[in-house]
C-alpha positions as CSV (number, residue, x, y, z in Angstrom):
1,R,204.7,124.9,90.5
2,T,201.7,126.8,89.1
3,I,202.4,125.2,85.7
4,Q,202.3,121.7,87.1
5,L,199.2,122.5,89.0
6,F,197.5,123.8,85.9
7,F,198.6,120.7,84.0
8,C,197.0,118.4,86.6
9,I,193.8,120.3,86.4
10,F,193.9,120.2,82.6
11,L,194.5,116.4,82.5
12,N,191.6,115.9,84.8
13,L,189.4,117.8,82.4
14,L,190.6,115.6,79.6
15,E,189.5,112.6,81.6
16,K,186.1,114.0,82.3
17,W,185.7,114.8,78.6
18,N,186.6,111.2,77.8
19,L,189.6,112.2,75.7
20,R,192.5,109.9,75.5
21,L,196.1,111.0,75.7
22,S,198.7,109.9,73.3
23,P,201.5,107.6,74.7
24,I,203.9,110.6,74.7
25,D,201.4,112.8,76.6
26,V,201.0,110.0,79.1
27,N,204.8,110.0,79.8
28,F,204.9,113.8,79.9
29,Q,201.9,113.7,82.2
30,Q,203.9,111.5,84.6
31,V,206.8,113.9,84.5
32,H,204.7,116.8,85.6
33,I,202.9,114.8,88.3
34,G,206.2,113.6,89.6
35,S,207.5,117.2,89.6
36,Y,204.5,118.3,91.6
37,C,204.8,115.4,94.0
38,N,208.3,116.5,94.9
39,G,206.8,119.9,95.8
40,P,203.3,120.5,97.3
41,Y,202.4,116.8,97.2
42,K,205.7,115.5,98.7
43,V,204.4,114.8,102.1
44,T,200.8,113.7,101.6
45,G,200.7,112.5,98.0
46,R,197.4,114.4,97.5
47,P,196.4,118.0,96.8
48,S,195.6,120.3,99.6
49,A,192.1,120.4,100.9
50,F,191.0,123.6,99.1
51,L,192.0,122.1,95.8
52,S,190.3,118.7,96.3
53,P,187.0,119.7,94.9
54,L,188.6,120.7,91.6
55,F,190.4,117.5,90.7
56,H,191.9,114.2,91.7
57,L,195.1,112.7,90.3
58,P,194.3,111.8,86.7
59,Y,194.0,108.3,85.5
60,G,194.6,106.9,88.9
61,Y,198.2,108.0,89.4
62,K,199.6,108.3,92.8
63,C,202.8,110.2,93.6
64,A,204.5,107.1,95.0
65,R,204.1,105.4,91.6
66,V,205.3,108.2,89.4
67,K,208.5,107.7,87.4
68,S,210.2,110.3,85.3
69,Y,211.3,109.6,81.8
70,L,212.4,113.1,80.9
71,T,215.5,112.7,78.6
72,G,217.2,115.2,76.4
73,A,215.1,114.0,73.5
74,N,211.9,114.5,75.5
75,I,212.9,118.0,76.3
76,L,213.2,118.8,72.6
77,M,210.1,116.9,71.9
78,H,207.9,119.0,74.3
79,S,209.6,122.4,74.0
80,G,206.4,123.9,72.7
81,F,203.9,121.9,74.6
82,L,203.0,124.3,77.5
83,T,202.1,127.0,75.0
84,C,199.6,124.6,73.4
85,V,198.0,123.4,76.6
86,S,195.8,126.4,77.1
87,L,194.6,126.1,73.5
88,F,193.8,122.5,73.9
89,A,191.9,123.3,77.1
90,L,189.8,125.8,75.2
91,F,189.0,123.7,72.1
92,G,189.6,120.1,73.3
93,Y,190.2,118.6,69.9
94,A,194.0,118.6,69.2
95,T,197.3,118.5,70.9
96,C,200.5,120.2,69.7
97,D,203.1,117.7,70.8
98,N,206.3,117.3,68.9
99,I,207.4,113.7,68.3
100,I,210.8,112.6,67.0
101,V,211.2,109.6,64.6
102,R,214.4,108.4,63.1
103,T,215.0,107.9,59.4
104,N,218.0,106.5,57.5
105,Y,219.1,110.1,57.0
106,G,218.5,111.5,60.4
107,P,215.8,112.2,63.0
108,V,212.8,114.3,62.2
109,S,210.4,116.1,64.6
110,G,206.7,116.1,63.6
111,R,203.6,117.3,65.3
112,Q,200.5,115.6,66.7
113,K,196.9,116.4,66.1
114,Y,193.7,114.9,67.4
115,V,191.6,114.1,64.3
116,L,188.3,112.3,64.3
117,G,189.0,110.8,67.7
118,K,192.5,109.6,66.9
119,N,196.0,110.9,67.4
120,V,197.5,111.7,64.0
121,Y,201.2,112.7,63.6
122,A,202.2,115.0,60.7
123,F,205.8,115.2,59.4
124,L,206.0,118.0,56.9
125,G,208.8,119.0,54.6
126,I,211.2,116.0,54.8
127,P,213.8,116.2,52.1
128,F,214.1,113.2,49.8
129,A,216.7,114.6,47.5
130,Q,219.3,117.4,47.5
131,P,218.1,120.8,46.5
132,P,218.2,120.9,42.6
133,T,219.8,124.3,42.5
134,G,222.9,125.8,40.9
135,N,224.7,123.1,38.8
136,L,222.0,120.6,39.8
137,R,219.2,122.5,37.9
138,F,217.7,120.3,35.2
139,K,219.7,117.3,36.4
140,N,218.2,114.1,37.8
141,P,217.8,114.2,41.6
142,K,220.6,113.1,44.0
143,K,220.0,111.4,47.4
144,P,219.8,113.8,50.3
145,K,222.8,114.3,52.6
146,P,222.4,112.9,56.1
147,W,221.7,115.3,58.9
148,K,222.6,115.0,62.6
149,P,220.5,117.7,64.3
150,I,216.9,116.9,64.6
151,L,215.1,118.1,61.5
152,D,212.0,120.3,62.2
153,A,209.2,118.7,60.2
154,S,206.4,120.8,61.6
155,T,205.7,123.2,58.7
156,Y,205.0,122.8,55.0
157,P,207.9,123.1,52.6
158,N,208.3,125.7,49.8
159,S,206.4,124.9,46.6
160,C,208.3,124.3,43.4
161,I,208.8,127.3,41.0
162,Q,205.6,127.8,39.1
163,P,203.5,130.6,37.5
164,P,201.9,132.9,40.1
165,L,198.1,132.9,40.6
166,R,197.4,135.2,37.7
167,P,198.6,133.0,34.8
168,M,196.4,130.2,36.2
169,V,193.4,132.4,35.6
170,C,194.9,134.0,32.5
171,I,197.3,131.3,31.3
172,E,198.8,133.6,28.6
173,C,198.8,137.0,30.4
174,E,202.6,136.9,30.6
175,A,203.0,136.2,26.9
176,L,200.3,138.7,25.9
177,F,202.1,141.4,27.9
178,V,205.3,140.6,26.0
179,L,203.5,141.1,22.7
180,N,201.9,144.3,23.9
181,L,198.5,142.8,23.6
182,S,195.7,143.7,26.0
183,Q,195.3,141.7,29.2
184,P,192.0,140.9,30.9
185,N,191.3,142.6,34.1
186,V,191.3,139.7,36.6
187,D,191.1,140.3,40.3
188,E,193.1,137.5,41.9
189,A,191.8,138.0,45.4
190,R,188.2,137.8,44.3
191,D,188.6,134.7,42.1
192,D,187.6,131.8,44.3
193,M,188.2,129.2,41.5
194,A,191.8,130.2,41.2
195,R,192.6,131.2,44.8
196,V,191.9,127.6,46.1
197,W,195.0,126.5,44.2
198,N,197.3,129.2,45.6
199,S,200.1,127.7,47.6
200,P,200.3,128.8,51.3
201,T,204.1,128.7,51.2
202,G,206.7,130.5,49.2
203,M,208.2,129.2,46.0
204,S,211.8,128.0,45.5
205,E,213.9,125.7,43.3
206,D,214.7,124.0,46.7
207,C,211.4,122.1,46.8
208,L,212.0,118.4,46.8
209,Y,210.3,117.5,50.0
210,L,207.5,115.1,51.1
211,N,204.9,115.1,53.8
212,I,203.8,112.1,56.0
213,W,200.6,111.6,58.0
214,T,200.4,108.6,60.2
215,R,198.2,107.4,63.1
216,A,199.1,106.4,66.6
217,S,198.6,102.7,67.5
218,N,195.6,101.8,69.7
219,H,198.1,99.8,71.8
220,S,201.1,102.1,72.0
221,V,203.7,102.7,74.7
222,G,202.4,101.8,78.2
223,H,202.1,104.3,81.0
224,E,205.2,102.9,82.7
225,A,207.4,102.1,79.8
226,E,211.0,101.9,80.9
227,G,213.7,103.9,79.1
228,F,211.3,105.7,76.8
229,N,213.3,107.3,74.0
230,P,211.2,108.6,71.0
231,V,214.2,108.9,68.7
232,M,215.0,105.2,69.0
233,L,211.4,104.1,69.4
234,E,210.4,101.2,67.2
235,S,207.5,102.3,64.9
236,S,205.3,99.4,66.0
237,A,205.5,100.7,69.6
238,L,204.0,104.0,68.7
239,F,202.3,103.7,65.3
240,G,201.6,99.9,65.0
241,P,200.7,97.4,63.8
242,K,204.1,95.5,63.5
243,S,203.3,94.6,59.9
244,G,202.7,98.2,59.1
245,R,199.8,100.0,57.6
246,P,199.1,100.4,53.9
247,V,200.8,103.4,52.4
248,M,199.3,105.9,49.9
249,V,201.5,108.2,47.9
250,W,199.9,111.3,46.3
251,I,201.2,113.0,43.2
252,H,199.5,116.4,42.8
253,G,198.0,117.6,39.5
254,G,198.4,121.0,37.8
255,S,199.3,120.2,34.2
256,L,202.9,119.5,35.3
257,T,203.3,123.3,35.4
258,R,201.8,124.2,38.8
259,G,200.6,122.6,42.0
260,S,202.0,121.8,45.4
261,S,201.7,119.2,48.2
262,S,201.4,122.1,50.6
263,L,197.8,123.0,49.6
264,E,195.4,122.6,52.5
265,M,193.1,120.5,50.3
266,Y,195.9,117.9,50.2
267,N,196.2,117.7,54.0
268,G,196.4,114.0,54.7
269,A,195.4,114.0,58.4
270,F,191.8,113.1,57.6
271,M,192.7,110.1,55.5
272,A,195.3,108.9,57.9
273,S,192.7,108.9,60.7
274,K,189.7,107.7,58.8
275,M,191.2,105.2,56.4
276,D,193.9,103.8,58.7
277,V,196.6,104.4,56.2
278,V,199.9,106.2,56.1
279,L,199.5,109.1,53.7
280,V,202.5,110.6,51.8
281,S,202.4,113.6,49.5
282,I,205.4,114.5,47.4
283,Q,206.6,117.4,45.4
284,Y,208.4,117.4,42.1
285,R,209.9,120.0,39.8
286,L,207.5,121.6,37.4
287,G,207.6,123.3,33.9
288,P,211.1,123.6,32.4
289,F,212.7,122.9,35.7
290,G,211.2,119.4,35.7
291,F,210.8,118.6,32.1
292,L,213.3,120.5,29.9
293,Y,214.9,118.1,27.5
294,L,218.3,118.5,25.8
295,G,219.2,114.8,25.6
296,T,222.3,115.3,27.8
297,D,223.2,114.3,31.3
298,D,222.8,117.9,32.3
299,A,219.2,118.0,31.0
300,P,218.1,114.5,30.3
301,G,214.3,115.2,30.4
302,N,211.8,113.7,32.8
303,Q,213.6,115.2,35.8
304,G,210.2,115.8,37.5
305,M,209.3,112.2,37.1
306,M,212.7,111.1,38.4
307,D,212.0,113.3,41.4
308,Q,209.0,111.1,42.0
309,V,211.1,108.0,41.6
310,A,213.5,109.4,44.3
311,A,210.6,110.1,46.6
312,L,209.2,106.6,46.1
313,E,212.7,105.1,46.8
314,W,212.8,107.2,50.0
315,V,209.4,106.0,51.0
316,R,210.4,102.4,50.4
317,E,213.5,102.8,52.6
318,N,212.0,104.8,55.4
319,I,208.2,104.5,55.7
320,A,208.5,101.6,58.2
321,Y,209.7,104.1,60.7
322,F,206.4,105.9,60.4
323,G,204.3,102.7,60.7
324,G,203.9,102.1,57.0
325,N,204.3,98.8,55.1
326,P,206.8,99.3,52.2
327,K,205.4,96.3,50.5
328,Q,201.9,97.8,50.3
329,I,202.2,101.1,48.5
330,T,199.5,102.6,46.4
331,L,200.4,105.5,44.1
332,F,197.6,107.8,43.2
333,G,197.1,111.2,41.6
334,H,194.8,113.5,39.6
335,A,195.0,115.2,36.2
336,G,198.7,115.8,35.4
337,G,199.6,113.7,38.4
338,V,197.7,110.8,36.8
339,V,199.9,110.9,33.7
340,C,202.9,110.4,36.0
341,V,201.2,107.6,37.9
342,A,200.3,105.8,34.6
343,L,203.8,106.3,33.2
344,H,205.3,104.8,36.3
345,L,203.1,101.8,35.8
346,L,204.7,101.3,32.4
347,S,208.2,102.3,33.3
348,P,210.9,99.6,33.8
349,T,212.6,102.1,36.2
350,S,209.8,102.8,38.7
351,S,207.1,100.1,38.3
352,S,208.6,98.0,41.1
353,L,208.4,100.8,43.6
354,F,204.7,100.4,44.3
355,Q,202.0,97.7,44.2
356,Q,198.7,99.5,43.3
357,A,197.6,102.6,41.6
358,I,194.6,104.9,41.4
359,L,194.2,107.1,38.4
360,Q,191.8,110.0,38.7
361,S,190.8,111.8,35.5
362,G,193.7,111.3,33.2
363,S,195.6,109.0,30.9
364,P,199.0,108.7,29.3
365,L,197.2,108.0,26.0
366,A,195.8,111.6,25.8
367,W,197.3,113.7,23.1
368,W,198.6,116.2,25.7
369,A,200.4,113.7,28.0
370,V,203.8,113.0,26.4
371,E,205.9,114.2,23.5
372,S,208.7,113.1,21.2
373,P,212.4,114.0,21.8
374,H,212.3,116.1,18.6
375,T,209.4,118.3,19.8
376,A,210.9,118.5,23.3
377,L,214.2,119.7,21.9
378,D,212.5,122.3,19.7
379,K,210.9,123.7,22.8
380,A,214.2,123.8,24.7
381,R,215.8,125.8,21.9
382,L,212.9,128.2,21.8
383,L,213.0,128.7,25.5
384,A,216.8,129.4,25.3
385,T,216.1,132.0,22.6
386,L,213.4,133.6,24.7
387,S,215.7,133.6,27.7
388,G,218.6,135.4,25.8
389,C,220.8,132.3,25.3
390,K,222.7,132.8,22.0
391,V,224.8,129.7,21.3
392,P,226.0,128.9,17.7
393,E,224.3,125.7,16.6
394,N,227.3,124.6,14.6
395,N,229.2,124.3,17.9
396,M,230.2,120.7,18.7
397,T,229.1,121.3,22.3
398,Y,226.0,123.2,21.4
399,L,223.6,121.4,23.6
400,M,225.9,121.4,26.6
401,E,226.5,125.2,26.2
402,L,222.7,125.7,25.8
403,G,222.2,123.9,29.1
404,K,224.9,125.9,30.8
405,C,223.3,129.1,29.7
406,L,219.8,128.1,30.8
407,R,221.2,127.2,34.2
408,S,222.4,130.7,34.6
409,V,219.0,132.3,33.7
410,D,216.9,133.7,36.5
411,A,214.3,131.2,37.6
412,K,211.5,133.8,37.2
413,S,212.4,134.3,33.6
414,L,212.3,130.6,32.8
415,E,208.9,130.3,34.6
416,S,207.4,133.2,32.6
417,N,209.0,132.4,29.3
418,Q,207.5,128.9,29.2
419,W,204.0,130.3,28.3
420,Q,205.3,131.7,25.0
421,I,206.3,128.2,24.0
422,L,202.7,127.4,23.3
423,M,201.8,130.8,21.9
424,L,204.7,131.5,19.6
425,G,204.9,127.8,18.8
426,N,207.4,125.2,18.0
427,G,207.1,123.4,14.7
428,E,204.0,121.4,15.9
429,N,202.1,124.5,17.0
430,S,203.1,126.4,13.8
431,S,201.7,123.6,11.7
432,R,198.5,123.7,13.7
433,T,198.2,127.5,13.2
434,A,198.8,127.0,9.4
435,Q,196.1,124.4,9.3
436,L,193.7,126.8,11.0
437,R,194.5,129.7,8.8
438,H,193.9,127.5,5.8
439,M,190.5,126.4,7.1
440,Y,189.4,129.8,8.2
441,R,190.5,132.3,5.7
442,A,188.3,135.0,7.1
443,K,190.2,137.4,9.4
444,L,189.3,136.5,13.0
445,N,190.5,137.6,16.4
446,P,194.3,137.4,16.3
447,H,194.3,135.9,19.8
448,L,192.7,132.8,18.4
449,F,195.7,132.1,16.1
450,L,198.3,133.0,18.8
451,T,196.8,130.8,21.4
452,A,195.4,127.8,19.4
453,G,197.6,125.5,21.4
454,Y,196.6,126.6,24.9
455,Y,193.6,124.5,25.7
456,F,194.7,121.5,27.7
457,D,198.2,121.6,26.4
458,I,201.3,121.7,28.5
459,P,204.5,123.6,27.7
460,F,206.9,121.0,29.1
461,K,205.9,117.4,29.6
462,P,207.3,113.9,29.8
463,V,209.4,112.9,26.8
464,I,209.9,109.5,25.3
465,S,213.5,108.8,26.4
466,P,215.2,105.9,28.2
467,P,215.6,104.6,30.8
468,L,212.4,105.9,32.3
469,L,210.2,105.9,29.1
470,P,211.9,103.8,26.4
471,Q,208.8,103.6,24.2
472,W,205.5,105.4,23.6
473,P,202.7,104.3,26.0
474,Y,200.7,103.0,23.0
475,E,203.7,100.8,22.0
476,I,204.1,99.4,25.4
477,L,200.4,98.7,25.9
478,G,199.9,97.4,22.3
479,S,202.8,95.0,22.4
480,G,200.8,92.5,24.4
481,K,204.0,91.9,26.5
482,L,203.1,94.1,29.4
483,D,203.4,92.0,32.6
484,I,200.6,93.2,34.9
485,R,202.1,93.6,38.3
486,H,199.7,96.1,39.8
487,R,196.0,96.4,40.6
488,I,194.6,99.7,39.3
489,M,191.5,101.7,39.7
490,L,190.6,104.4,37.2
491,G,187.8,107.0,37.3
492,V,186.4,110.0,35.5
493,N,183.9,112.7,36.6
494,K,181.2,114.7,35.0
495,D,182.2,118.0,33.5
496,E,185.8,117.1,33.0
497,G,186.2,119.7,30.3
498,M,184.5,122.7,31.9
499,Y,187.4,124.0,34.0
500,H,189.8,124.1,31.1
501,L,187.2,125.4,28.7
502,I,186.3,128.4,30.9
503,Q,190.0,129.1,31.6
504,S,190.9,129.0,27.9
505,L,188.0,131.2,26.7
506,R,188.0,133.7,29.6
507,P,191.2,135.7,28.9
508,F,189.9,136.7,25.4
509,F,186.1,137.1,25.9
510,V,185.7,137.9,29.5
511,K,186.8,141.3,30.9
512,S,185.0,141.2,34.3
513,E,186.6,140.6,37.6
514,G,184.1,138.0,38.7
515,W,182.2,135.1,37.1
516,Q,178.7,136.6,37.0
517,E,179.1,138.2,33.6
518,V,180.8,135.3,32.0
519,L,177.8,134.0,30.1
520,V,176.8,137.5,28.9
521,E,180.2,138.3,27.6
522,L,180.7,135.0,25.9
523,S,177.3,135.4,24.3
524,Q,178.3,138.7,22.9
525,S,181.6,137.3,21.6
526,F,179.7,134.4,19.9
527,T,177.9,136.9,17.7
528,Q,181.2,137.0,15.7
529,L,182.5,133.6,16.5
530,D,180.9,130.3,15.4
531,P,180.8,127.7,18.2
532,M,182.2,125.1,15.8
533,E,185.2,127.4,15.3
534,L,185.8,127.2,19.1
535,L,185.8,123.4,18.7
536,A,188.5,123.7,16.1
537,F,190.7,126.3,17.8
538,Y,190.6,125.1,21.4
539,I,189.5,121.5,21.7
540,M,190.5,119.3,18.8
541,D,194.2,118.7,18.2
542,E,195.8,118.9,14.7
543,N,194.9,115.3,13.9
544,F,191.3,116.3,13.7
545,L,191.7,119.7,12.0
546,H,189.8,118.6,8.9
547,P,186.4,120.1,8.0
548,L,184.7,116.7,7.7
549,L,186.0,115.5,11.0
550,L,185.0,118.7,12.7
551,Q,181.6,118.6,11.2
552,A,181.2,114.9,12.2
553,T,182.2,115.8,15.8
554,A,179.8,118.8,15.9
555,F,177.0,116.6,14.5
556,E,177.6,113.9,17.1
557,Y,177.5,116.3,20.0
558,Q,174.9,118.6,18.4
559,I,177.1,121.6,18.5
560,P,175.3,124.4,16.6
561,S,177.0,126.1,13.6
562,R,175.8,128.8,11.3
563,G,177.0,126.7,8.5
564,F,174.5,123.8,8.7
565,N,172.4,124.2,11.9
566,D,169.7,126.4,13.5
567,P,171.6,129.5,14.8
568,S,169.1,130.0,17.6
569,W,171.0,128.6,20.5
570,S,171.8,129.7,24.1
571,I,175.3,130.2,25.4
572,N,174.5,127.9,28.4
573,H,173.7,125.1,26.0
574,V,176.8,125.6,23.8
575,L,179.1,125.7,26.8
576,D,177.6,122.5,28.1
577,L,178.1,120.8,24.7
578,L,181.7,122.0,24.4
579,N,182.3,120.8,27.9
580,K,181.1,117.3,27.0
581,V,183.2,117.0,23.9
582,G,186.2,118.5,25.6
583,G,185.9,116.2,28.6
584,D,185.4,113.1,26.4
585,Y,188.2,113.9,24.0
586,N,190.8,114.9,26.5
587,V,190.0,112.9,29.6
588,K,187.3,110.2,29.4
589,C,188.1,108.5,26.2
590,P,191.8,108.2,26.8
591,T,191.1,106.9,30.3
592,I,188.7,104.3,29.1
593,E,191.2,103.3,26.4
594,F,194.0,102.9,28.9
595,A,191.8,100.7,31.1
596,D,191.0,98.6,28.1
597,F,194.6,98.2,27.0
598,Y,195.8,97.5,30.5
599,S,193.2,94.8,31.1
600,R,194.6,92.9,28.1
601,G,198.0,92.6,29.7
602,S,199.3,89.2,30.8
603,N,197.9,88.1,34.2
604,A,195.3,90.9,34.3
605,Q,191.9,90.0,35.6
606,V,189.1,92.6,34.8
607,G,187.1,93.4,37.9
608,S,189.9,92.6,40.3
609,D,193.1,94.0,38.8
610,V,191.4,96.7,36.7
611,I,188.5,98.6,38.1
612,F,186.8,101.6,36.3
613,Q,184.2,103.9,37.7
614,Q,182.5,107.0,36.4
615,E,180.8,109.7,38.5
616,A,177.5,110.8,37.0
């Protein structure tokens, strides 16, 4: 009885603090009051005299009116509630109720939080596909199997397999170690820039899950709803409105090699509360797990994007249960996620699964976004060699045997070997290295030649292959036959090139554990390295590796060079200029070009269907 007594006191405090209870808390409140009425309050219907100064029955309830709706589902739903009551009483900003919602595959149990004055429900780690493990590695995703027990959706899922924190700071540390080259001394724990991207969960191939944040309706279940059953509850009764809220589906960035929907910066509770939308974040396979291409059913390429398609299909089929409108879905993403969003806009497979798109800092027209089947197959062969797969190429079933061997390789080996793809090079990178050697005959730092393909490049990326991507983006957009179905918003930011610039230069020229000495050490390195050579080695792709083109670019951006310019320059100024040219070349110009192409499509109306903005 002490628990019920405490609960009544606690509810009275909530009323005095002008905090509303969710519909589920109201029902649970009734249960506790009813329980107490059958004890100390059974005769009088009111607390004893010594307690009366402390509280009155909250929200005007009297024992005679109390009805109990405690069902088996409610018991599961509130199994952890009493533990959270004391925390709520202390902080007064969130509840920890569990709530159960049905889906087409089974019931899921989420958690409630009080955010910006509204009740927001989070459902984390809902599977939208079967785990792509064992024989399903590299294959397109398969629909999830139904589940009968209530699925606990209260914690974030595992992130997909990806490089650990160190290669994000030192992208080629793994490869340099293999070649017995020196590694920079980078302290992971002290690197704030890198640590913010560190996933709070473990990593696993079993990672195809999505998260949902949705808001409670302002006119939800009444205090005396009969037969309340949260499992069978219609979404409009709890989440509302009946037509459903707009849905936003987030595709995280990370160069298609790293990233996670479990990052705290991607917590959708704020947007769900503030913007009155249903927010969904999805995970997809990364690196070779998501983009290895052999041209076979076992490794068709674009598996990571097909994961996104599977997630969008799940959202379309189930989001109404969470108060979302399946006919009002906006797909949005950043960096590598933007490439995926844009390719879905152009894909005959997935363009019908959403109605609007927001593209933040990226474009499918960038040189680093997609690649040919030939290049993708070369990378797969090289990865197999690095992973110890020795299959005779004259074998009729060569590609199938190659895929079989790669499926047996330890996930950690595949994850670490992918970085050598860019360093040791396929035919494309070898050609780039040959061009650089021809242009710069003087012997330079060997790291420059080994890593010429690192800046902004991606080891495994989307490949031009039907049915998802039957043509190159340029061909689709340039055909003039693109039927514009979606409204899109595009945007770029200032300093788009700085992050990648620093990350590319740092492993070779920065030995400190922090960022304070970066400029000093780079300045010392530049006494031997011409800034225009950095432009050639790290920023421009092989299509621009011609002395005249490089000099024209350097002249346009006023990048100093000992060859034709005043050598008296500051390292701060040079970094700023390289940042501008890198951001323009790799992000801004391709994004503007995509907006221009898309606005020419049939039925497109600039200013309404295509909106572009740039942050100063």
